[in-house]
C-alpha angles and dihedrals in degrees: 000000000000120000117259095210120102118244132215093239091064091050092052091051094049097042111203114040118196119236093243089058092049091051091047091051090052091051091050091049089056094041118014092196096058099135094187092054090049090051088060090053091047093054090048092049094051088059092052135076112275093242091056094043095046092089090055093048092049091052089047098053089038090058096039103035097169101041105116093190092059093047089050091052090051094047094046090053090053092046090051089054089046093239092149096165090056090047092055090049090051091051089050089054098048115016100082096044100039109061096187115149094217091050091052092048087053088053092054092047088052093053092045093050101041104033099048094100095054120102089229094050096119093052094045092047093049090048090050092051092047090048092049094048091047090056103030105018091106094057114114090230095049096106093102092058091050092047094047091049092052093047088049092052093046089053095055112110114241121196114195134007095280092055091046091052090049090053093047091050091050093049092046093050092054091045091052093048092049097046092061094044113095110236143125114289093020087140091060092050090050092052091050090050091051091051092047095051091045091051091054102045121342093200097052090037092066093055095045093047091050090051091053098037097087094050090046092053090051091049091048091052092049090046091060091049090045091054093048096048093048095046109120096025114135102214094176095057109125116237111255133164114277113282101174095231119153092245090054092048090050091051092049090051094049092048091050092049090051092050092047089051091054090048090054089068099239091182088060092223125158094213105100090193090064092049092048092048092054094044092050090048087055091049092048090052090048094049091056087067103024101034093131092062110093092199092067093050091047093048092050093050091044090054092052090048090051090047089052092053091046094052092043089054090051089054099255095124096165093055090044091053090048092053090046091053090048090053090053090048090052091054091047092051091051096053093040100051126024102357104045093144100039104121095190092064092046090053094045090048090050093050090049092053091044088054088054088051092244098138096161089059089050091055090051091051094053092043089053090053095046091048092065104108102206095047133098104242098190098101090040092057092048093051089044091054090049091052092048092050091050096044106030108013139252095304092062090050090052090054090054091046089054089052092050092051089055092051109090091204095064122099136216092275090080091062093048093049092047094048094049091045089055092047096049097038107037094025089224111133092184092067091048092050090050091053091049090049091049089052092046089062090058102035104032088128092058114094091193093057092047091052091053090051091049092049089054095051093045089054089053088055092230101147099177095049090047093050091046090052090050090053094046095051097043096045103036093077093224091112114067117238094241088060096048096079098093092042092056091047089052091047092053092048090051094051092046089056101038112016135064128261094267093055089049092052091047092054091047091052094048090048092050092049092053095047095036097144095046095050098041109130089359104085090131089074090063089053091052088051090054097052104035121100123196103308095344117105133187092226133053120254093259091048092050090053091047093056092046098250115160125193120221120205088242131082095256107059130192124043110141116205096037128114093240111125114250122228123213119247117242109265117237123217093254095053117049131141115249114262116231124215112274127198118257098247093186088064094050118109118228117247110238115188113216132168094219122034111230121214113286095030128109108232118219131167108291099016145331138292121215115248119254112268097255092048092045091052091050092050091050090056092050127078117263118269092251090069092065116085101166174196092241119201117236099221096196093051091045093055091044092052091049090051095048104034121106119211116219117243091225111054090200090072091060091047090052091052091051092049092049090053096246120155109266102164138056110254090207091068095068108029110187121222111258113245130182121251096251094055089045090054093048091052094054120095116230112233117244119250096236091059093063093102092057094048124080124263092253091059092049091056093055108122117237117248119272094244105036106172093191094055093045091055092049091052092051090054092052092052 
């Protein structure tokens, strides 16, 4: 995999480098999978000459090997520069392993545009379409490929009746394949097929359409389910190592639902090969986005393995062998591309090949894992020894143990595994003890290894040898004091179970002398250590906390001052910490950033908050804001008036002013929108003639308008 960090040579070739590119390079150097930083480099590369940007594109597709969108950007840049030889080499590198619908459409466009002048253009184009439909025909967005292929076949010139029949057969075959393939716009393809058959021969068309109608209805039903189950999938998401973000978790959940749906056989077919093909297409699509997740690779290989067993049981041995080989190829792809250091896939692959009795292949798998330089080989050696013991006997396992001892990268676990393997397989405890003693010479400063050795001796019920080992380890000085805590706790537990009271008191005294500072004024904790058994304690939970006793998640318990993680004691009913008020998260409203606040939302800096439910209900009952044209309250003037106004002591004075028509309000509070005279006149309602008696004399003397439409119509009627 190419390095994501920028280099000085590239900077010298390009001359001036913008600051945003420098910042993006630094981010990529810190995290090679920083998609946002790569987007900055992509935008910069698209504005450059293809020769200058090629280095960036190579780094991009080297880092994101399964990102169809990035391959398409690279290829389009080369096509724009008319570097067709490079384009074909890029297609050879990515087309088979990146089943991205947009990338394949780009491939077909390339063949159509560049091969049109060749004598064999029709054959090459037809082969390209067949190749694309074989690989991507099951994609939900593949309608365009089917439609373009049919249009291409219809446009082929046919001379003579034989050639015409050949063309009709080819078009019909593509139509019939497409109409039973679930995808978007399958209805449109079916209508086109009906028209095509009717145009050729209406009598035969009815019979052929009836024969295909049932399969089409089934495909249309599945297409709707297909569209619903894949809604929300981001197929262009580049594959990066797991980050644990909510968006990533949502995408993983959607992909697994889609795969489970395909496994449920939505087409209701009895052909297991068709089911397996669709399921593996779903897995391939998923791996383009989640290729760094080992569980997806394992589940895909496991499904192929189960399909192989199922077909073999049914008697189809050739198909079973084919699926078995595909499972092995899936494992090989995983450990050769994105997950070269994932030990789980190596072990699962080895077990799969061991089950197929291909032991030589298993050896090559383990050797490949152990040959990785910057990898801890300890677990690999242990699993390799287990395989060798199962397949070839204990002598083969001893040879691998010898190889592990000579590897400086291996840890003490190899000695423990080899010793226990000898004890349980050959039933010879002397060999196991020799291996433990051999490991003690190398790992005498490791408390974990010493504890494993002590556990082994205690299970053998050899009291004297166990006590001697305790004394050797604690008095040799090889083990630092800060790592002796668990050994002393184990020693005390051993004496409490095997020895007499005087030996218990001696161990307690020696332990207290070594950890004098930690146990000062806390001697009760030593007493608790003496009397406890498993998860039973001589004091209640509250009393243990009061005396300062802490429980470790190991068998030996208290050693203050060590780096051992401390476990919390189970709380009893009579001793619980007070609970503080916590916010009701189920009542919290989600924050939804939006540039423009729609009606019914509460705008705040950076976005909007939805209104509370009662306020939202009230707003839905009210007319929209666009219906209100005034008057608009001037808030500043309203507040100013409220501050400066003086209310009369006698309300009758205010009533008299209102009756006399005096100004009692501030006109600045409710400024009316200014309207022209014409619109004002149009908005007035003309008084009826029969209401003249009720109106005042001034209103009766108002002159009619110059252009009164109503009066002119009345006069025409009279004439």
